[in-house]
BANU-284586 format. One record per residue (C-alpha): residue in one letter; x, y, z. Coordinates in steps of 0.25 Angstrom, whole numbers. Layout:
<recs>
 residu    c1    c2    c3
      A     X     Y     Z
...
</recs>
This chain:
<recs>
 residu    c1    c2    c3
      M     7  -146  -155
      T    -4  -142  -146
      F    -7  -147  -132
      L   -20  -146  -125
      L   -20  -146  -110
      L   -33  -151  -104
      L   -35  -147   -89
      S   -47  -147   -81
      P   -53  -133   -77
      S   -47  -134   -63
      R   -34  -138   -68
      L   -34  -128   -79
      S   -38  -117   -68
      S   -26  -122   -59
      F   -16  -121   -71
      L   -20  -107   -75
      R   -20  -102   -61
      Q    -6  -107   -59
      C    -1  -101   -72
      Y    -7   -88   -68
      I    -1   -88   -54
      R    13   -92   -60
      D    12   -81   -70
      M     9   -71   -59
      I    21   -76   -51
      G    31   -75   -62
      S    25   -62   -68
      S    27   -47   -65
      A    12   -45   -65
      R     6   -33   -58
      P     2   -36   -44
      H   -12   -32   -40
      V   -12   -21   -29
      A   -24   -16   -22
      I   -25    -1   -19
      C   -35     4    -8
      C   -44    15   -13
      C   -48    28    -5
      L   -63    31    -5
      R   -63    46   -10
      D   -74    56   -13
      V   -75    60   -27
      A   -85    69   -35
      N   -96    59   -37
      G   -94    50   -24
      A   -83    41   -18
      A   -72    34   -25
      H   -62    23   -22
      A   -49    29   -26
      V   -34    28   -27
      R   -25    39   -33
      E   -19    35   -47
      R    -5    37   -42
      Y    -6    25   -32
      V   -11    16   -44
      E     0    21   -53
      A    11    19   -43
      L     7     5   -40
      V     7     1   -55
      E    20     8   -58
      G    27     6   -45
      A    23    -8   -41
      G    18   -14   -54
      A     5   -17   -48
      M    -9   -17   -53
      P   -18    -8   -43
      L   -32   -13   -39
      L   -40    -2   -31
      V   -47    -7   -19
      P   -59     2   -15
      A   -61     7    -1
      V   -73    -1     3
      P   -71    -6    18
      G   -76   -20    21
      M   -77   -23     6
      V   -63   -27     2
      D   -60   -41     5
      A   -45   -41     8
      K   -42   -55     7
      M   -49   -56    -7
      L   -42   -43   -11
      F   -28   -48    -7
      E   -30   -61   -14
      R   -31   -53   -27
      V   -21   -42   -25
      D    -6   -42   -22
      G    -4   -29   -14
      L   -11   -17    -7
      V    -8    -2    -9
      L   -14     8     1
      T   -13    22    -5
      G   -12    36     1
      S   -24    44     2
      P   -29    57     7
      S   -37    50    18
      N   -33    45    31
      V   -35    32    39
      D   -45    35    49
      P   -40    35    63
      V   -51    26    68
      H   -42    14    62
      Y   -31    17    72
      G   -37    24    84
      G   -32    37    80
      G   -44    45    85
      A   -52    55    76
      A   -47    58    62
      L   -41    71    61
      D   -44    72    47
      P   -57    65    45
      H   -60    70    31
      L   -48    61    26
      A   -54    48    30
      D   -57    36    21
      A   -64    26    29
      A   -66    17    17
      R   -51    16    14
      D   -48    14    28
      G   -58     3    29
      T   -53    -4    16
      T   -38    -2    18
      L   -35    -6    32
      P   -41   -20    32
      L   -34   -22    18
      I   -21   -18    24
      R   -22   -28    36
      A   -27   -39    26
      A   -15   -36    16
      V    -5   -37    28
      A   -11   -50    33
      M   -11   -56    19
      G     3   -51    15
      V    -2   -43     4
      P     8   -32     0
      V     4   -18     5
      F     9    -4     1
      G     3     8     9
      I     5    23     4
      C     3    35    13
      R   -11    32    19
      G    -8    17    16
      I     3    17    27
      Q    -6    23    37
      E   -17    12    33
      V    -7     1    35
      N    -3     6    48
      V   -17     8    53
      A   -22    -6    47
      L   -11   -13    55
      G   -13    -6    68
      G    -6     7    68
      S   -10    22    69
      L    -8    35    62
      H    -5    50    65
      Q   -16    58    58
      R    -8    71    56
      L     7    68    56
      H    11    83    54
      E     5    86    68
      L    14    77    75
      D    27    83    82
      G    39    80    74
      H    32    76    61
      F    33    84    48
      D    21    86    39
      H    20    74    30
      R     8    80    22
      S    10    85     8
      N     6    99     2
      K    -7    96    -5
      T    -7   109   -12
      V     5   106   -21
      P     6    97   -33
      S     7    82   -31
      A    21    81   -36
      E    25    90   -25
      R    16    84   -14
      F    22    70   -17
      R    36    75   -17
      D    46    68    -7
      A    45    75     6
      H    53    69    17
      D    63    57    20
      I    60    44    26
      R    69    34    34
      L    68    20    29
      R    68     8    39
      A    82     1    38
      G    79   -13    31
      G    64   -10    30
      L    55   -14    19
      L    55     0    13
      Q    70     2    14
      R    72   -12     6
      I    62    -7    -4
      V    69     6    -7
      G    83     0    -8
      G    88     3     6
      A    86    18     7
      E    87    23    21
      R    79    36    18
      A    69    40     7
      R    61    53     3
      I    46    52     2
      N    34    61     0
      S    24    64    11
      L     9    66    10
      H     3    62    22
      A    -3    68    35
      Q    -5    55    43
      G     6    44    47
      I     8    32    55
      D     8    34    71
      R     8    20    77
      L    14    10    68
      A     6    -3    66
      D    13   -15    73
      P    15   -23    60
      L    22   -12    53
      V    36    -7    53
      I    41     7    49
      E    48     7    35
      A    51    22    35
      Q    49    35    43
      A    50    50    40
      D    60    58    48
      D    49    63    57
      G    46    49    61
      T    33    47    52
      I    32    32    47
      E    33    32    32
      A    33    18    29
      V    29     4    35
      S    30   -11    32
      L    26   -23    40
      R    34   -27    51
      N    32   -42    48
      P    28   -42    34
      G    20   -53    28
      G    19   -45    15
      F    24   -32     9
      L    19   -20    16
      L    24    -6    14
      A    17     7    18
      I    22    21    16
      Q    18    35    20
      W    22    42     7
      H    17    42    -7
      P    26    33   -16
      E    15    32   -27
      Y    19    46   -32
      N    29    46   -44
      V    32    32   -40
      R    41    29   -52
      E    50    41   -49
      N    52    38   -35
      P    62    26   -32
      L    57    25   -17
      N    43    24   -21
      L    45    15   -33
      S    53     5   -25
      I    41     4   -15
      Y    31     2   -26
      R    40    -9   -32
      A    41   -16   -19
      F    26   -16   -17
      G    24   -22   -31
      E    34   -33   -29
      A    28   -36   -16
      C    14   -37   -23
      R    20   -46   -34
      A    26   -55   -24
      F    13   -56   -16
      A     6   -60   -29
      A    16   -70   -32
      K    16   -76   -18
      R     1   -77   -19
      A     1   -83   -33
      S    11   -93   -28
      T     3   -97   -17
      A    -9   -99   -26
      I    -2  -109   -35
      G     0  -118   -23
      C   -15  -118   -21
      V   -18  -122   -35
</recs>
């Protein structure tokens, strides 16, 4: 026996929307995650670029679908973007955040600037935090988070008394550059410690010249190196998931339990955010 259900166009649209949203909530569908691009010079002009390892790690570690956001200051509507994606990733980069954004004086390495990325990511970070969108920052990403929320940076950590050199040797193969380099101490009871199963210490790689100087007021330290360098931060009063780390977890993420745990936690936060938004949308239908 066949039944024919007749609905008005508006009722049909409402019915299909609710079915779609409920399917999203009950499924393990990949969340959509925005990755901010760098603006880089290539042979035939500028290119908006993200290294492949960041995309692969997000797919493999977080189970997410990456969507690349070009570095176009003033042209990315944060509200519109975050109504369509479930998380934000800030990758590492050879470039530095311009000290003009934190009152840091003249740039010591002006050739490493990326004004287009600064002008895109810093407003997006503030908007994501305000809207409760999950944020994951990597290397340059932790520096961007700190600056966007009111903190400052050391431009050359290795020139500070009592700090060891956190830079990598760029003349050796990648496998050696990304090898674990030093330990970190995790904050007791903090977000990062909970993510990694209660460990008090962990070992990480190190490929950065800059680092956090003055910590932004909304942030709390999640991990530090033995020389005092801030290696991970989260929100002091979280309205949503935010974790930013100074090392590179995207390299061989499947073989590293620490980094895989972080990616999985971010993926879960993105799925929870998507489900919450979808549930709210049902109430508005």
